[in-house]
N, CA, C, O and the ligand as a Tripos MOL2 file, in Angstrom:
@<TRIPOS>MOLECULE
protein
  273   271    69     0     0
PROTEIN
NO_CHARGES

@<TRIPOS>ATOM
      1 N           1.4390    1.0220   10.3710 N.3       1 MET1
      2 CA          0.6090    2.1700   10.0410 C.3       1 MET1
      3 C           1.1510    2.8650    8.7930 C.2       1 MET1
      4 O           2.3580    3.0160    8.6010 O.2       1 MET1
      5 N           0.2140    3.2730    7.9670 N.am      2 LEU2
      6 CA          0.5760    3.9130    6.7020 C.3       2 LEU2
      7 C          -0.0870    5.2900    6.6380 C.2       2 LEU2
      8 O          -1.2840    5.4340    6.8860 O.2       2 LEU2
      9 N           0.7050    6.2770    6.3050 N.am      3 LYS3
     10 CA          0.1730    7.6260    6.1920 C.3       3 LYS3
     11 C           0.2790    8.0750    4.7440 C.2       3 LYS3
     12 O           1.3580    8.0490    4.1510 O.2       3 LYS3
     13 N          -0.8540    8.4870    4.1820 N.am      4 LEU4
     14 CA         -0.8820    8.8850    2.7820 C.3       4 LEU4
     15 C          -1.3430   10.3220    2.6400 C.2       4 LEU4
     16 O          -2.2140   10.7920    3.3720 O.2       4 LEU4
     17 N          -0.7490   10.9980    1.6950 N.am      5 LYS5
     18 CA         -1.1930   12.3360    1.3290 C.3       5 LYS5
     19 C          -2.0580   12.1890    0.0850 C.2       5 LYS5
     20 O          -1.6140   11.6320   -0.9190 O.2       5 LYS5
     21 N          -3.2930   12.6870    0.1470 N.am      6 VAL6
     22 CA         -4.2290   12.5820   -0.9770 C.3       6 VAL6
     23 C          -4.7080   13.9970   -1.3300 C.2       6 VAL6
     24 O          -5.6870   14.4870   -0.7670 O.2       6 VAL6
     25 N          -4.0050   14.6470   -2.2690 N.am      7 PRO7
     26 CA         -4.2680   16.0690   -2.5590 C.3       7 PRO7
     27 C          -5.6720   16.3410   -3.0970 C.2       7 PRO7
     28 O          -6.1800   17.4520   -2.9430 O.2       7 PRO7
     29 N          -6.3150   15.3420   -3.7300 N.am      8 THR8
     30 CA         -7.6290   15.5780   -4.3250 C.3       8 THR8
     31 C          -8.7720   15.2790   -3.3530 C.2       8 THR8
     32 O          -9.9420   15.3970   -3.7180 O.2       8 THR8
     33 N          -8.4410   14.8970   -2.1300 N.am      9 MET9
     34 CA         -9.4620   14.6020   -1.1260 C.3       9 MET9
     35 C          -9.8840   15.8980   -0.4350 C.2       9 MET9
     36 O          -9.1320   16.4760    0.3500 O.2       9 MET9
     37 N         -11.1110   16.3430   -0.7470 N.am     10 THR10
     38 CA        -11.5010   17.6710   -0.2820 C.3      10 THR10
     39 C         -12.7860   17.7170    0.5370 C.2      10 THR10
     40 O         -13.0500   18.7260    1.1900 O.2      10 THR10
     41 N         -13.5870   16.6640    0.5230 N.am     11 CYS11
     42 CA        -14.8560   16.7450    1.2490 C.3      11 CYS11
     43 C         -15.2840   15.3790    1.7780 C.2      11 CYS11
     44 O         -14.5890   14.3800    1.5910 O.2      11 CYS11
     45 N         -16.4190   15.3530    2.4300 N.am     12 GLY12
     46 CA        -16.9230   14.1230    3.0190 C.3      12 GLY12
     47 C         -17.2020   13.0420    1.9930 C.2      12 GLY12
     48 O         -17.0520   11.8530    2.2740 O.2      12 GLY12
     49 N         -17.6110   13.4620    0.7900 N.am     13 HIS13
     50 CA        -17.8510   12.4920   -0.2770 C.3      13 HIS13
     51 C         -16.5490   11.7770   -0.6340 C.2      13 HIS13
     52 O         -16.5050   10.5490   -0.7090 O.2      13 HIS13
     53 N         -15.5060   12.5460   -0.8490 N.am     14 CYS14
     54 CA        -14.1910   11.9620   -1.1370 C.3      14 CYS14
     55 C         -13.8010   10.9930   -0.0310 C.2      14 CYS14
     56 O         -13.3580    9.8760   -0.3010 O.2      14 CYS14
     57 N         -13.9660   11.4170    1.1960 N.am     15 ALA15
     58 CA        -13.5780   10.5940    2.3410 C.3      15 ALA15
     59 C         -14.3150    9.2570    2.3150 C.2      15 ALA15
     60 O         -13.7360    8.2170    2.6290 O.2      15 ALA15
     61 N         -15.6050    9.2910    1.9360 N.am     16 GLY16
     62 CA        -16.4030    8.0730    1.8660 C.3      16 GLY16
     63 C         -15.9200    7.1330    0.7820 C.2      16 GLY16
     64 O         -15.7870    5.9290    1.0040 O.2      16 GLY16
     65 N         -15.6570    7.6890   -0.3990 N.am     17 VAL17
     66 CA        -15.1780    6.8790   -1.5310 C.3      17 VAL17
     67 C         -13.8280    6.2570   -1.1840 C.2      17 VAL17
     68 O         -13.5780    5.0840   -1.4610 O.2      17 VAL17
     69 N         -12.9740    7.0570   -0.5800 N.am     18 ILE18
     70 CA        -11.6220    6.6080   -0.2260 C.3      18 ILE18
     71 C         -11.6760    5.5150    0.8350 C.2      18 ILE18
     72 O         -10.9640    4.5160    0.7440 O.2      18 ILE18
     73 N         -12.5160    5.7090    1.8310 N.am     19 THR19
     74 CA        -12.6460    4.6920    2.8860 C.3      19 THR19
     75 C         -13.1190    3.3710    2.2960 C.2      19 THR19
     76 O         -12.6290    2.3050    2.6670 O.2      19 THR19
     77 N         -14.0860    3.4470    1.3640 N.am     20 LYS20
     78 CA        -14.5880    2.2450    0.7020 C.3      20 LYS20
     79 C         -13.4860    1.5490   -0.0920 C.2      20 LYS20
     80 O         -13.3720    0.3240   -0.0670 O.2      20 LYS20
     81 N         -12.6740    2.3440   -0.7990 N.am     21 ALA21
     82 CA        -11.5870    1.7880   -1.6020 C.3      21 ALA21
     83 C         -10.5790    1.0590   -0.7120 C.2      21 ALA21
     84 O         -10.0860   -0.0120   -1.0660 O.2      21 ALA21
     85 N         -10.2840    1.6410    0.4280 N.am     22 ILE22
     86 CA         -9.3420    1.0150    1.3680 C.3      22 ILE22
     87 C          -9.9250   -0.2820    1.9190 C.2      22 ILE22
     88 O          -9.2300   -1.2930    2.0240 O.2      22 ILE22
     89 N         -11.2060   -0.2430    2.2680 N.am     23 ARG23
     90 CA        -11.8520   -1.4310    2.8400 C.3      23 ARG23
     91 C         -12.0120   -2.5360    1.7930 C.2      23 ARG23
     92 O         -12.1290   -3.7090    2.1500 O.2      23 ARG23
     93 N         -12.0200   -2.1800    0.5150 N.am     24 SER24
     94 CA        -12.1140   -3.1990   -0.5300 C.3      24 SER24
     95 C         -10.8080   -3.9940   -0.6080 C.2      24 SER24
     96 O         -10.7900   -5.1370   -1.0640 O.2      24 SER24
     97 N          -9.7260   -3.3760   -0.1580 N.am     25 VAL25
     98 CA         -8.4410   -4.0800   -0.1050 C.3      25 VAL25
     99 C          -8.3420   -4.9010    1.1760 C.2      25 VAL25
    100 O          -7.9180   -6.0570    1.1630 O.2      25 VAL25
    101 N          -8.7410   -4.2800    2.2780 N.am     26 ASP26
    102 CA         -8.6450   -4.9270    3.5890 C.3      26 ASP26
    103 C          -9.8620   -4.5180    4.4080 C.2      26 ASP26
    104 O          -9.9660   -3.3940    4.8990 O.2      26 ASP26
    105 N         -10.7820   -5.4780    4.5360 N.am     27 VAL27
    106 CA        -12.0660   -5.1780    5.1660 C.3      27 VAL27
    107 C         -11.9040   -4.7670    6.6330 C.2      27 VAL27
    108 O         -12.7630   -4.0880    7.1940 O.2      27 VAL27
    109 N         -10.8090   -5.1820    7.2360 N.am     28 GLY28
    110 CA        -10.5970   -4.8650    8.6480 C.3      28 GLY28
    111 C          -9.7210   -3.6460    8.8730 C.2      28 GLY28
    112 O          -9.3370   -3.3600   10.0080 O.2      28 GLY28
    113 N          -9.4010   -2.9250    7.8100 N.am     29 ALA29
    114 CA         -8.5020   -1.7790    7.9280 C.3      29 ALA29
    115 C          -9.1380   -0.6720    8.7580 C.2      29 ALA29
    116 O         -10.3200   -0.3580    8.6180 O.2      29 ALA29
    117 N          -8.3200   -0.0940    9.6220 N.am     30 LYS30
    118 CA         -8.7630    1.0960   10.3490 C.3      30 LYS30
    119 C          -8.3220    2.3020    9.5350 C.2      30 LYS30
    120 O          -7.1390    2.4770    9.2450 O.2      30 LYS30
    121 N          -9.2960    3.1310    9.1730 N.am     31 VAL31
    122 CA         -9.0160    4.2660    8.3040 C.3      31 VAL31
    123 C          -9.3500    5.5580    9.0330 C.2      31 VAL31
    124 O         -10.4320    5.7070    9.6010 O.2      31 VAL31
    125 N          -8.4120    6.4800    9.0080 N.am     32 ASN32
    126 CA         -8.6750    7.7860    9.5850 C.3      32 ASN32
    127 C          -8.4120    8.8590    8.5330 C.2      32 ASN32
    128 O          -7.3370    8.9170    7.9360 O.2      32 ASN32
    129 N          -9.4230    9.7080    8.3190 N.am     33 VAL33
    130 CA         -9.3280   10.7370    7.3000 C.3      33 VAL33
    131 C          -9.2090   12.1030    7.9600 C.2      33 VAL33
    132 O         -10.0180   12.4620    8.8160 O.2      33 VAL33
    133 N          -8.2050   12.8540    7.5600 N.am     34 ASP34
    134 CA         -8.0850   14.2380    8.0110 C.3      34 ASP34
    135 C          -8.1770   15.1390    6.7890 C.2      34 ASP34
    136 O          -7.2190   15.2960    6.0310 O.2      34 ASP34
    137 N          -9.3660   15.7320    6.6190 N.am     35 LEU35
    138 CA         -9.5970   16.5510    5.4250 C.3      35 LEU35
    139 C          -8.7480   17.8190    5.4460 C.2      35 LEU35
    140 O          -8.3020   18.2940    4.4020 O.2      35 LEU35
    141 N          -8.5330   18.3530    6.6190 N.am     36 LYS36
    142 CA         -7.8060   19.6080    6.7320 C.3      36 LYS36
    143 C          -6.3940   19.4880    6.1670 C.2      36 LYS36
    144 O          -5.9110   20.3790    5.4690 O.2      36 LYS36
    145 N          -5.7440   18.3700    6.4800 N.am     37 THR37
    146 CA         -4.3760   18.1640    5.9990 C.3      37 THR37
    147 C          -4.3390   17.2360    4.7840 C.2      37 THR37
    148 O          -3.2670   16.9380    4.2570 O.2      37 THR37
    149 N          -5.5240   16.7770    4.3400 N.am     38 GLN38
    150 CA         -5.6480   15.8440    3.2070 C.3      38 GLN38
    151 C          -4.7560   14.6170    3.4110 C.2      38 GLN38
    152 O          -4.0450   14.1590    2.5160 O.2      38 GLN38
    153 N          -4.8380   14.1250    4.6260 N.am     39 THR39
    154 CA         -4.0290   12.9820    5.0250 C.3      39 THR39
    155 C          -4.9170   11.8080    5.4070 C.2      39 THR39
    156 O          -5.9660   11.9630    6.0320 O.2      39 THR39
    157 N          -4.4620   10.6420    5.0110 N.am     40 LEU40
    158 CA         -5.1680    9.4080    5.2640 C.3      40 LEU40
    159 C          -4.2490    8.5180    6.0900 C.2      40 LEU40
    160 O          -3.1080    8.2600    5.7050 O.2      40 LEU40
    161 N          -4.7500    8.0570    7.2170 N.am     41 THR41
    162 CA         -3.9690    7.1460    8.0460 C.3      41 THR41
    163 C          -4.6430    5.7840    8.0330 C.2      41 THR41
    164 O          -5.8350    5.6670    8.3180 O.2      41 THR41
    165 N          -3.8640    4.7450    7.6970 N.am     42 ILE42
    166 CA         -4.4170    3.4000    7.5630 C.3      42 ILE42
    167 C          -3.6710    2.4550    8.5000 C.2      42 ILE42
    168 O          -2.4420    2.3800    8.5010 O.2      42 ILE42
    169 N          -4.4580    1.7430    9.2910 N.am     43 ASP43
    170 CA         -3.8940    0.7440   10.1830 C.3      43 ASP43
    171 C          -4.3730   -0.6150    9.6820 C.2      43 ASP43
    172 O          -5.5260   -0.9900    9.8960 O.2      43 ASP43
    173 N          -3.4770   -1.3580    9.0100 N.am     44 ALA44
    174 CA         -3.8640   -2.6280    8.3960 C.3      44 ALA44
    175 C          -2.6170   -3.4650    8.1460 C.2      44 ALA44
    176 O          -1.4920   -3.0050    8.3450 O.2      44 ALA44
    177 N          -2.8340   -4.6920    7.7090 N.am     45 ASN45
    178 CA         -1.7060   -5.5860    7.4780 C.3      45 ASN45
    179 C          -1.3940   -5.7960    5.9980 C.2      45 ASN45
    180 O          -0.4460   -6.5040    5.6580 O.2      45 ASN45
    181 N          -2.1800   -5.1890    5.1270 N.am     46 SER46
    182 CA         -1.9730   -5.4030    3.7010 C.3      46 SER46
    183 C          -0.7940   -4.5820    3.1830 C.2      46 SER46
    184 O          -0.2800   -3.6870    3.8530 O.2      46 SER46
    185 N          -0.3950   -4.9250    1.9710 N.am     47 ASP47
    186 CA          0.7170   -4.2610    1.3240 C.3      47 ASP47
    187 C           0.3710   -2.7940    1.0150 C.2      47 ASP47
    188 O          -0.7260   -2.4940    0.5450 O.2      47 ASP47
    189 N           1.3030   -1.9070    1.2800 N.am     48 ASP48
    190 CA          1.0760   -0.4760    1.0460 C.3      48 ASP48
    191 C           0.6550   -0.1880   -0.3890 C.2      48 ASP48
    192 O          -0.2320    0.6250   -0.6450 O.2      48 ASP48
    193 N           1.3240   -0.8850   -1.3300 N.am     49 ARG49
    194 CA          1.0510   -0.6710   -2.7510 C.3      49 ARG49
    195 C          -0.3870   -1.0140   -3.1180 C.2      49 ARG49
    196 O          -0.9750   -0.3880   -4.0000 O.2      49 ARG49
    197 N          -0.9540   -2.0170   -2.4360 N.am     50 ALA50
    198 CA         -2.3340   -2.4100   -2.7150 C.3      50 ALA50
    199 C          -3.2800   -1.2530   -2.4110 C.2      50 ALA50
    200 O          -4.2620   -1.0420   -3.1230 O.2      50 ALA50
    201 N          -2.9850   -0.5190   -1.3690 N.am     51 PHE51
    202 CA         -3.8320    0.6270   -1.0010 C.3      51 PHE51
    203 C          -3.6670    1.7850   -1.9870 C.2      51 PHE51
    204 O          -4.6530    2.3740   -2.4310 O.2      51 PHE51
    205 N          -2.4220    2.1060   -2.3230 N.am     52 THR52
    206 CA         -2.2240    3.2260   -3.2470 C.3      52 THR52
    207 C          -2.7930    2.8950   -4.6310 C.2      52 THR52
    208 O          -3.2770    3.7830   -5.3340 O.2      52 THR52
    209 N          -2.7320    1.6200   -5.0190 N.am     53 GLN53
    210 CA         -3.3130    1.2170   -6.3040 C.3      53 GLN53
    211 C          -4.8320    1.3540   -6.2930 C.2      53 GLN53
    212 O          -5.4270    1.8380   -7.2560 O.2      53 GLN53
    213 N          -5.4550    0.9210   -5.1910 N.am     54 ALA54
    214 CA         -6.9130    1.0180   -5.0800 C.3      54 ALA54
    215 C          -7.3670    2.4760   -5.1120 C.2      54 ALA54
    216 O          -8.4090    2.7970   -5.6840 O.2      54 ALA54
    217 N          -6.5840    3.3480   -4.4990 N.am     55 LEU55
    218 CA         -6.9280    4.7720   -4.4900 C.3      55 LEU55
    219 C          -6.7780    5.3730   -5.8840 C.2      55 LEU55
    220 O          -7.5930    6.1880   -6.3160 O.2      55 LEU55
    221 N          -5.7300    4.9590   -6.5730 N.am     56 GLU56
    222 CA         -5.4980    5.4100   -7.9480 C.3      56 GLU56
    223 C          -6.7060    5.0570   -8.8170 C.2      56 GLU56
    224 O          -7.2160    5.8930   -9.5640 O.2      56 GLU56
    225 N          -7.1520    3.8070   -8.7060 N.am     57 VAL57
    226 CA         -8.3020    3.3270   -9.4820 C.3      57 VAL57
    227 C          -9.5630    4.1240   -9.1210 C.2      57 VAL57
    228 O         -10.3850    4.4090   -9.9920 O.2      57 VAL57
    229 N          -9.7120    4.4800   -7.8550 N.am     58 ALA58
    230 CA        -10.8850    5.2240   -7.3920 C.3      58 ALA58
    231 C         -10.8290    6.6970   -7.8000 C.2      58 ALA58
    232 O         -11.7920    7.4400   -7.6110 O.2      58 ALA58
    233 N          -9.6940    7.1090   -8.3620 N.am     59 GLY59
    234 CA         -9.5690    8.4870   -8.8300 C.3      59 GLY59
    235 C          -8.9130    9.4230   -7.8270 C.2      59 GLY59
    236 O          -8.9990   10.6450   -7.9500 O.2      59 GLY59
    237 N          -8.2510    8.8290   -6.8230 N.am     60 TYR60
    238 CA         -7.5830    9.6400   -5.8020 C.3      60 TYR60
    239 C          -6.1240    9.2170   -5.6500 C.2      60 TYR60
    240 O          -5.7810    8.4790   -4.7260 O.2      60 TYR60
    241 N          -5.2690    9.6830   -6.5570 N.am     61 PRO61
    242 CA         -3.8510    9.3250   -6.4690 C.3      61 PRO61
    243 C          -3.2710    9.8020   -5.1270 C.2      61 PRO61
    244 O          -3.5190   10.9230   -4.6800 O.2      61 PRO61
    245 N          -2.5060    8.9230   -4.5170 N.am     62 ALA62
    246 CA         -1.9500    9.2270   -3.1980 C.3      62 ALA62
    247 C          -0.4520    9.0330   -3.1950 C.2      62 ALA62
    248 O           0.0890    8.2290   -3.9540 O.2      62 ALA62
    249 N           0.2120    9.7830   -2.3260 N.am     63 THR63
    250 CA          1.6270    9.5750   -2.1250 C.3      63 THR63
    251 C           1.8670    9.1730   -0.6720 C.2      63 THR63
    252 O           1.2240    9.6830    0.2450 O.2      63 THR63
    253 N           2.7930    8.2580   -0.4860 N.am     64 ILE64
    254 CA          3.0910    7.7710    0.8570 C.3      64 ILE64
    255 C           3.9350    8.8140    1.5810 C.2      64 ILE64
    256 O           5.0120    9.1900    1.1190 O.2      64 ILE64
    257 N           3.4270    9.2770    2.7280 N.am     65 SER65
    258 CA          4.1980   10.2720    3.4790 C.3      65 SER65
    259 C           4.8710    9.6580    4.6950 C.2      65 SER65
    260 O           5.8270   10.2230    5.2260 O.2      65 SER65
    261 N           4.3820    8.5110    5.1390 N.am     66 ALA66
    262 CA          5.0590    7.8300    6.2500 C.3      66 ALA66
    263 C           4.6060    6.3860    6.3360 C.2      66 ALA66
    264 O           3.4510    6.0630    6.0610 O.2      66 ALA66
    265 N           5.5360    5.5200    6.7250 N.am     67 THR67
    266 CA          5.1840    4.1380    7.0490 C.3      67 THR67
    267 C           5.8130    3.8230    8.3860 C.2      67 THR67
    268 O           6.8050    4.4350    8.7830 O.2      67 THR67
    269 N           5.2340    2.8740    9.0700 N.am     68 GLN68
    270 CA          5.7150    2.6070   10.4150 C.3      68 GLN68
    271 C           5.3790    1.1940   10.8100 C.2      68 GLN68
    272 O           5.7030    0.7700   11.9200 O.2      68 GLN68
    273 CU        -15.0140   15.4920   -2.1810 Cu       69 CU69
@<TRIPOS>BOND
     1     1     2 1
     2     2     3 1
     3     3     4 2
     4     3     5 am
     5     5     6 1
     6     6     7 1
     7     7     8 2
     8     7     9 am
     9     9    10 1
    10    10    11 1
    11    11    12 2
    12    11    13 am
    13    13    14 1
    14    14    15 1
    15    15    16 2
    16    15    17 am
    17    17    18 1
    18    18    19 1
    19    19    20 2
    20    19    21 am
    21    21    22 1
    22    22    23 1
    23    23    24 2
    24    23    25 am
    25    25    26 1
    26    26    27 1
    27    27    28 2
    28    27    29 am
    29    29    30 1
    30    30    31 1
    31    31    32 2
    32    31    33 am
    33    33    34 1
    34    34    35 1
    35    35    36 2
    36    35    37 am
    37    37    38 1
    38    38    39 1
    39    39    40 2
    40    39    41 am
    41    41    42 1
    42    42    43 1
    43    43    44 2
    44    43    45 am
    45    45    46 1
    46    46    47 1
    47    47    48 2
    48    47    49 am
    49    49    50 1
    50    50    51 1
    51    51    52 2
    52    51    53 am
    53    53    54 1
    54    54    55 1
    55    55    56 2
    56    55    57 am
    57    57    58 1
    58    58    59 1
    59    59    60 2
    60    59    61 am
    61    61    62 1
    62    62    63 1
    63    63    64 2
    64    63    65 am
    65    65    66 1
    66    66    67 1
    67    67    68 2
    68    67    69 am
    69    69    70 1
    70    70    71 1
    71    71    72 2
    72    71    73 am
    73    73    74 1
    74    74    75 1
    75    75    76 2
    76    75    77 am
    77    77    78 1
    78    78    79 1
    79    79    80 2
    80    79    81 am
    81    81    82 1
    82    82    83 1
    83    83    84 2
    84    83    85 am
    85    85    86 1
    86    86    87 1
    87    87    88 2
    88    87    89 am
    89    89    90 1
    90    90    91 1
    91    91    92 2
    92    91    93 am
    93    93    94 1
    94    94    95 1
    95    95    96 2
    96    95    97 am
    97    97    98 1
    98    98    99 1
    99    99   100 2
   100    99   101 am
   101   101   102 1
   102   102   103 1
   103   103   104 2
   104   103   105 am
   105   105   106 1
   106   106   107 1
   107   107   108 2
   108   107   109 am
   109   109   110 1
   110   110   111 1
   111   111   112 2
   112   111   113 am
   113   113   114 1
   114   114   115 1
   115   115   116 2
   116   115   117 am
   117   117   118 1
   118   118   119 1
   119   119   120 2
   120   119   121 am
   121   121   122 1
   122   122   123 1
   123   123   124 2
   124   123   125 am
   125   125   126 1
   126   126   127 1
   127   127   128 2
   128   127   129 am
   129   129   130 1
   130   130   131 1
   131   131   132 2
   132   131   133 am
   133   133   134 1
   134   134   135 1
   135   135   136 2
   136   135   137 am
   137   137   138 1
   138   138   139 1
   139   139   140 2
   140   139   141 am
   141   141   142 1
   142   142   143 1
   143   143   144 2
   144   143   145 am
   145   145   146 1
   146   146   147 1
   147   147   148 2
   148   147   149 am
   149   149   150 1
   150   150   151 1
   151   151   152 2
   152   151   153 am
   153   153   154 1
   154   154   155 1
   155   155   156 2
   156   155   157 am
   157   157   158 1
   158   158   159 1
   159   159   160 2
   160   159   161 am
   161   161   162 1
   162   162   163 1
   163   163   164 2
   164   163   165 am
   165   165   166 1
   166   166   167 1
   167   167   168 2
   168   167   169 am
   169   169   170 1
   170   170   171 1
   171   171   172 2
   172   171   173 am
   173   173   174 1
   174   174   175 1
   175   175   176 2
   176   175   177 am
   177   177   178 1
   178   178   179 1
   179   179   180 2
   180   179   181 am
   181   181   182 1
   182   182   183 1
   183   183   184 2
   184   183   185 am
   185   185   186 1
   186   186   187 1
   187   187   188 2
   188   187   189 am
   189   189   190 1
   190   190   191 1
   191   191   192 2
   192   191   193 am
   193   193   194 1
   194   194   195 1
   195   195   196 2
   196   195   197 am
   197   197   198 1
   198   198   199 1
   199   199   200 2
   200   199   201 am
   201   201   202 1
   202   202   203 1
   203   203   204 2
   204   203   205 am
   205   205   206 1
   206   206   207 1
   207   207   208 2
   208   207   209 am
   209   209   210 1
   210   210   211 1
   211   211   212 2
   212   211   213 am
   213   213   214 1
   214   214   215 1
   215   215   216 2
   216   215   217 am
   217   217   218 1
   218   218   219 1
   219   219   220 2
   220   219   221 am
   221   221   222 1
   222   222   223 1
   223   223   224 2
   224   223   225 am
   225   225   226 1
   226   226   227 1
   227   227   228 2
   228   227   229 am
   229   229   230 1
   230   230   231 1
   231   231   232 2
   232   231   233 am
   233   233   234 1
   234   234   235 1
   235   235   236 2
   236   235   237 am
   237   237   238 1
   238   238   239 1
   239   239   240 2
   240   239   241 am
   241   241   242 1
   242   242   243 1
   243   243   244 2
   244   243   245 am
   245   245   246 1
   246   246   247 1
   247   247   248 2
   248   247   249 am
   249   249   250 1
   250   250   251 1
   251   251   252 2
   252   251   253 am
   253   253   254 1
   254   254   255 1
   255   255   256 2
   256   255   257 am
   257   257   258 1
   258   258   259 1
   259   259   260 2
   260   259   261 am
   261   261   262 1
   262   262   263 1
   263   263   264 2
   264   263   265 am
   265   265   266 1
   266   266   267 1
   267   267   268 2
   268   267   269 am
   269   269   270 1
   270   270   271 1
   271   271   272 2
@<TRIPOS>SUBSTRUCTURE
     1 MET1         2 RESIDUE 1 A MET
     2 LEU2         6 RESIDUE 1 A LEU
     3 LYS3        10 RESIDUE 1 A LYS
     4 LEU4        14 RESIDUE 1 A LEU
     5 LYS5        18 RESIDUE 1 A LYS
     6 VAL6        22 RESIDUE 1 A VAL
     7 PRO7        26 RESIDUE 1 A PRO
     8 THR8        30 RESIDUE 1 A THR
     9 MET9        34 RESIDUE 1 A MET
    10 THR10       38 RESIDUE 1 A THR
    11 CYS11       42 RESIDUE 1 A CYS
    12 GLY12       46 RESIDUE 1 A GLY
    13 HIS13       50 RESIDUE 1 A HIS
    14 CYS14       54 RESIDUE 1 A CYS
    15 ALA15       58 RESIDUE 1 A ALA
    16 GLY16       62 RESIDUE 1 A GLY
    17 VAL17       66 RESIDUE 1 A VAL
    18 ILE18       70 RESIDUE 1 A ILE
    19 THR19       74 RESIDUE 1 A THR
    20 LYS20       78 RESIDUE 1 A LYS
    21 ALA21       82 RESIDUE 1 A ALA
    22 ILE22       86 RESIDUE 1 A ILE
    23 ARG23       90 RESIDUE 1 A ARG
    24 SER24       94 RESIDUE 1 A SER
    25 VAL25       98 RESIDUE 1 A VAL
    26 ASP26      102 RESIDUE 1 A ASP
    27 VAL27      106 RESIDUE 1 A VAL
    28 GLY28      110 RESIDUE 1 A GLY
    29 ALA29      114 RESIDUE 1 A ALA
    30 LYS30      118 RESIDUE 1 A LYS
    31 VAL31      122 RESIDUE 1 A VAL
    32 ASN32      126 RESIDUE 1 A ASN
    33 VAL33      130 RESIDUE 1 A VAL
    34 ASP34      134 RESIDUE 1 A ASP
    35 LEU35      138 RESIDUE 1 A LEU
    36 LYS36      142 RESIDUE 1 A LYS
    37 THR37      146 RESIDUE 1 A THR
    38 GLN38      150 RESIDUE 1 A GLN
    39 THR39      154 RESIDUE 1 A THR
    40 LEU40      158 RESIDUE 1 A LEU
    41 THR41      162 RESIDUE 1 A THR
    42 ILE42      166 RESIDUE 1 A ILE
    43 ASP43      170 RESIDUE 1 A ASP
    44 ALA44      174 RESIDUE 1 A ALA
    45 ASN45      178 RESIDUE 1 A ASN
    46 SER46      182 RESIDUE 1 A SER
    47 ASP47      186 RESIDUE 1 A ASP
    48 ASP48      190 RESIDUE 1 A ASP
    49 ARG49      194 RESIDUE 1 A ARG
    50 ALA50      198 RESIDUE 1 A ALA
    51 PHE51      202 RESIDUE 1 A PHE
    52 THR52      206 RESIDUE 1 A THR
    53 GLN53      210 RESIDUE 1 A GLN
    54 ALA54      214 RESIDUE 1 A ALA
    55 LEU55      218 RESIDUE 1 A LEU
    56 GLU56      222 RESIDUE 1 A GLU
    57 VAL57      226 RESIDUE 1 A VAL
    58 ALA58      230 RESIDUE 1 A ALA
    59 GLY59      234 RESIDUE 1 A GLY
    60 TYR60      238 RESIDUE 1 A TYR
    61 PRO61      242 RESIDUE 1 A PRO
    62 ALA62      246 RESIDUE 1 A ALA
    63 THR63      250 RESIDUE 1 A THR
    64 ILE64      254 RESIDUE 1 A ILE
    65 SER65      258 RESIDUE 1 A SER
    66 ALA66      262 RESIDUE 1 A ALA
    67 THR67      266 RESIDUE 1 A THR
    68 GLN68      270 RESIDUE 1 A GLN
    69 CU69       273 GROUP 0 **** ****
């Protein structure tokens, strides 16, 4: 499980774009968005960097707050 902090994620539109970006890396990824804490939780088998890179490209730079 990967937990990301995405400071620019502020609304449902952002959440949709971000979810799409994550699924473009791993179509089977389980994505959970918490807008209140601007936190993204990803349950997938792909490389963490692949997700942060996809988010960067989508315009939502993220920082890794936890891996497990
Ligand atoms: Cu938004």
